[in-house]
N, C-alpha and C positions, 0 to 999 in steps of 0.2 A: 168665347177667346179672349176677350178682354175683361170679362170677370176673373178666368181663369190667373189671368196676368196681374190681375190686382189680388188677388189672394197671395199668388205667390212673392208679390215685394210684400204685403204685410207679414208674411210670416218670417221672412229674411229680417224685416225691420226689427220684428218680437224676439230674433234669434241673437241678432246682434247688441240690440240694447238690453236683453237677459247676459249677455255674455261681459258687457261691459258693467252693468248694477253686480252682478256675482264674481266675476272673474276667472278666467279659464285658469288661473292657479299655473299656466307653460310661461316659461322664459321664451320669450321674443328672440329671433336671431338677432337684431340690432340692438345693442347694447343702450341699455336706458340712459338717461342722462341723470344725475346724481342729485340733489337738494339736501344738505346736512342744515337743521336749523336747530340751533341748541341756544335754550334761554337761560340765564344769569341766576341761580339762588331761587328759582320758580316753585312752588309748594306744589306737591300733589295734589291739596285740593284748592286750589288757586283758579281752574278752570271749570268752564261748564261740563268738559267731558268727565270730568272725575267727580261731578255733584255739586257744584257752586253755581247758584242761581243767582248770584249778587252779584257778581262781575261778569261784563260782557263781554265773550270770548269767542264771536263765533265760527272766524277763519278756524283757529286753531282747532275747534269741536267740528270743523268741516273735513279734516285731514281725518278724523277718527271715523266719520258718519262715512267717507267716501272710500275708508281703507281698514285699517286691523287698530284697534285700542290695545294697548297692553295696561294691563292693573297691577301688576308684579314687576315691573321694571326696575332694576335698579343698579344707581352708580357705583361706581369703584372707592369711591372715598367721598367724604362729607365736606371735601372742600374744594377749592378751585381745583388749582395745578395738577393734583396727581389724579383727580376723576378726568380732566381733558386730557395727559397724558395717556389715561387706560383705553380710554377712547379711542384715539387715535392710533393705538399701537397693537390694542386688542389684547392686551398685557396687564396684569398686575402692578399697580406704580412702584412696588417694593421693588420687582424685578427689573425696572429700567433704573434705579436710584432715584424715583419721583416720588420718596416716600419720606419723607425730613421726618425727623423728631424735634420734640420740644415746641414752643408757645405758636411759633409764625413758620406755620406748616404748607406755606408758599412762597411763590416768588415774590420778594417785599419791593426791589427796586428796579427800575429801566436797567441800572448799571451792573446789577448784581453779576456775577459770575457765577454761572451755570445756568443747567435748563436740561430741556431734552435732548438726550444724545443722539449725535449723528448716527450710531451705526444702530438707533431702534430703526425699523421700517414701518411706516406711515400709511394710514388709507391714501392718503395721495399719491405718496411713492408707489402704491401697488397699482391704483387705477391709471397713472400715469405712464407706468409701461406697459398699459394697453391699449393706449392710443389718446387719451383723454386729457384734454388740458384743465385746469385745477385753479379753484381762486377761493381766499380765506379773506373774508372781511367781515370787520368787529373785532373783539378779543383776540388775543393769542394767549399771554400768561403762561408762556413755557420757553423763555429766557430769550437772550438776545447775543448774548456774546460770551467768549470763554478767558481767553488768555490778558486781550485788551479791546479798548473801545474802538468798535468798528469793526471785528473782524467777523462778526453776525454768524457765528458757527449753530446760532440754536435761534435763527432766524427763521420763518415761514418758507421763505425761498429756498432754503438749503434742508428743508424738510418736505419736499414734493410741489411745495403750490407755486404754479407761476406770475400769481397775479396776490400780491396783498396792498389791503387797505384797512386798517385801522388803529386799533391799541395794543401797543408791544407787551403791557404789564395789563392794567385792569385798569375800570373805573373804582373811584374810592371816595369816600365818603366825603374826606378833606375837600375835592373839588369842589363841593357846594360854597365856600368861599364864607359858613355863617360859623366858624369855628369848630364845627363836630368834627374830631378827627380819628382815627383808628387809634392812633396812642393813647388818645385820653379816655376811649372806648375801655382800654385792657386795663390802663391806668389812671385813674381820674385825677391824683392828687400831682400826674407828673410837673406839671405846671407850678405848682405851689412847694415842691421838692427841689426842682432847679432854678426856683428864683432864692429861694433860702440858699443855697448853696453857695450859688454866685456873690450874695450878702455875706456872709459866712468868710469867704473866699477872701471876696475885696476888702473887710475890715482887719481881717487879720494879716493882710499884707501891708495897710496902712500902720499898725501896730506895730509890725517888726520894724517898719520905715521911721516911725515914731521915735522908739526906742535903739535907734542906731543897732539892729540888730543884722541888717542888711545894705549892701550899698546900692548906690542908685541903678546901677542894672540890674540887680537883683532885684530889686523892687521892680522895675519893668516888668522882669520877667517874668516873676511870680504874677504881677496883677493881670498881664497876658495869659497865662495858663490858668487862673480862677475865673475868667472871662470868655474871652473867644472860642475855645472850643466845647463849653458849656451852650454858644451860641448860635456856635452852627450845627452840632449835635439838635439841639430847638429846631434850627431852620428845615433840617432833614427831615426828622422823626417827629416833630409835633404838628406839621404842616409839611405833606408829602407833596404837594401841588407844585412845589419850586421844581424838585428833580424829576416826578413822575406823570406830569401829566402832560403827554406830547402823542402826536397823531403821524401816524407813515404812511407812505405809499410807496411800495417794495422799500428800498433800502434808503428813502430819505424820509429824513423826518421835515414834514409839513408843514406842524403848529404847535407852540408852545406857548403858554398853556391854551388847553383844547377847550374850544367855544362849545359850548355842549345846549346854547337856546337852540340851534337846529342839527345836533348832530345823528339824530334818529332817520329824520329825512333826508341829510346826506350820505349815509349809509345804503338807506333803501336805493338811493339812485344810483349807488358805484354796485349796488346787487341789479337793479333791473338793466342796467350799463353790459355787466358784466353777459346778463342772459340774452340780452339784445345781439351782441357781437360774437358770442360761441353761438346761436343757434345758429345765424346766417353761414359761420363756418361747415355746415353740415356734419362737423364732426361732435360725438358727445363730450360732455363736459360734467364737471363735478366742483359744486360751490357749497362750501362751507359757512353757512352766514352765521359768526357768533357773536350771539347779542349782547348789550352792556346791561340790557333790563334784565330784571329788575334789583342789580346790585344795588346796593347805594354808592352814590348820592343817586335819588331819585329825578334826575333831570324831566321833565314832560315837557311838550310844545304845549304851547297858550291851548291849542283847540281840543286839548285834553283834559285839561287841569279843571277839578269839580265836577268832572264826567261821574264819576263812580261813587257807593258809599258808601267806600274803604281808603279815604283821603288819598293823601299823597300817592301810597301804594298801587291803590286797585287804578289810579289813573294811570300808573306807568305801566300796569297791566294789559290794560286796555290797548294803549298805544304801541305795546308789545304786539297784539293781536292785529291792528292795523297796518301794523311790520309785514306781519305774515299774509294777509289778505292782499297787499300788493304785491309781492311776489306771484302770488296764486294769480292774480288778473295779468300780470305779464305774459306769465306762461300761457295761462287760455288767450293772448291777443295776439302772441306769437307761434300758435299752433301746434304747441308742444308739450302741452301739459297730461295728455295719454303716452308721450314717449318720458316720461320723467317720472322718477322714485322721489318719492319726499318724506322725509324721516325727520320727526319734531322729538324734541327732548328737554332736559334741564340739569347741568351738568350735576346736582346735588339738590337736596330737598331746600324749605326755605327757610331761612332763616330768623327763628321765631324770635327770638333776643333782640332783634334789629329795634330801636326806635329812635326819634330825632330830638333835638333839644327842649322841643317844647312838649314833649312826652308823646307823640303822634305815632302810634307803632308803625315801623319803615319794612317790616320783615312780612314773610308770608306764612300762610297757613297748609299745616300736612294734614289736615281732616284729624281722623283720629288715631295716626301714626303718632308715638310718641318720639319728642327730642326734634332735630332737626338740625341743618349746618352748624359743621364744628363739635359735631357731637358725636365722632366715632362711629361706631356700629349702630347706634340708633338705628330704627325703621323710618322714620320723619327724613333723619339724615339720608338717606341712601334710596327710597322707594321717590321715584319720579314719572308725573305727568308723559305720558309717551303716545304718539300714535305714528302710522307709516301708511300709504296710500302710493300705489301705483294703478290708474284707472285700466282695467280692462283686463287687468292680469292677478292682480290682486283683490279676494270677495271684499266687498262692500258691506260696511258693517259686522264683519267678522269681531270678534272678542278674543285675546289671548290673556287667559289667567295663569298660567303656567311663570315660573319664576325665569325671567332673563336677564340681559345686564348690557350695559352699553356697552362694555366691550363685545360684544356678542354683533356687533354692527360691520365690523372689520371682516370676519369667515363668513358672515351673509351675502355680503357686497364680494368678495372670493367666488362664494356660488355662484351668484348669478353670472357674473362676469366668465365663469372657466378661468378663471387664472391661480393658480397654487399661491396656497398659505405657507409663508417662509418657515423653512424645514429645519433650521439654524439656531431656533429657539423655542422655548415653550409661547405659545398662545393659549391665555385661559377664554378666551371666548369661545363661542360655538355657534355654528351656522342656524340661523334660527327660520330656516327659509320651511321647512315642513309646518312649523306653528301659523307662521305668515299664512301659508296658504289654505290652510285646515285640514291636512291631511294625518298632521297627530296634534296630539294635546296634551302630549309629555315634555317637562323641560330636558334640556340637551344638555343639562347640569344634573349631576348627583349630590355633589360638593360645592357651596358657595362660601369663601371667607371674606370678612369684612374687616377691614383692618383700619386702625388710626394711628396715621405715624407709619412707625415699623413693627406694631403689634396688634396682634389679631385681636379684633375685641368682639367680633361675633362671629357665630359658623349656622349656615343653612343647610340641611340636609333632604334631599329631594325624591322620594321613591322611586324607582322609575317604572312602578304600575300602579294606578290611581292616581288619586287628587290633592292625597294631602300632603303638605311640607310641613316640616320643623324647624325651630329658630333656636339655637343656643348661644345664651348671651356671656361674656367670659368676661365681662367687665362694664361697669357702672356709671 
């Protein structure tokens, strides 16, 4: 009798273990907690799960090992603001007005008037309607105010999030304090031009005064106009720290400028606290952990400096991986990892042209894919390293090669939670749950369009039978 009981227990353990490792594919009755992890400018080839064996990313890789790895996951834009708008709404950024034309195709200032329209429906708003508590920690970069400073119409708390701690704009290379700035990267001779303008304007003003061609009041007015506006322009544009280096908690500005020496640790602590408090409530939660790594400036804690073979950039990637690991450990400690769906991705491909003043490369590697961040419809600009896990539900070690998109996450979450997708607008994303569970190997998309600003740069055709897909480049 005892032998029969032991045999039954062994068989039961074997069945449970097999179910947890392979995944049942069945959606449990209890809605899962959801954690969305988004890196900034992480290249397709920067992590171990996509073949990099020189940068250590064991925690990011573990999400793929314990769940699903996507080899053909695509961003909706090659720059931050449009891509993030598309991710949160499931819609191409051109539909929401988040696809501006011109050189600067992102939100440039905290004080900028504009952002994600309030009539757009985000993932956070949808799950909040299903009883979830929601939080955003890290980078927002989708606007703050509309008509006046302080109206906060584009603030995360008005886009479905219950809690916000992070940067209303983004991390910028200007924040390093070493003189390397966004504007000088785009216009290397800007300081020389501004200086010459001030000198010429000042000399011309004194010459006019010397020739008695202007009176005293006119002299001071011309001197003011030839110096002060240029000085203000330089202050705001040539070093964006003064206006943009701010940290917020909900509606409150709590730090200016941002102290970057321990920013990563503080963001992790906020995330762990969010998980701890929400898990005790017994209600499901959604956490959008929007990392500032690996966007320049590459701030890295001392414990990670010099660890990687790839200089400041590699160190920053390894610190990002540590942060992911801290959240995974927190879930395990709280006993909720099997009740939590975790999605990891990047907002677009690595910034292959980025470098520091010393010439050291500070951008990512996109493997053998051409192009990178800011390069329209290039494959390296759009294809991002992505993995998804939900222990016991999603098969471990599964690989999805079919083309998928960041925009697919909203309808997939709706599918899992059995909540309706907004019917009053076009949703470009598609549920990828059949791909995730291994019940299908065919992309839910037949056509995928890739914009650079307001222009289509490429189009992808995916036949609904077979694994072949073709891609047409309309601009180079």
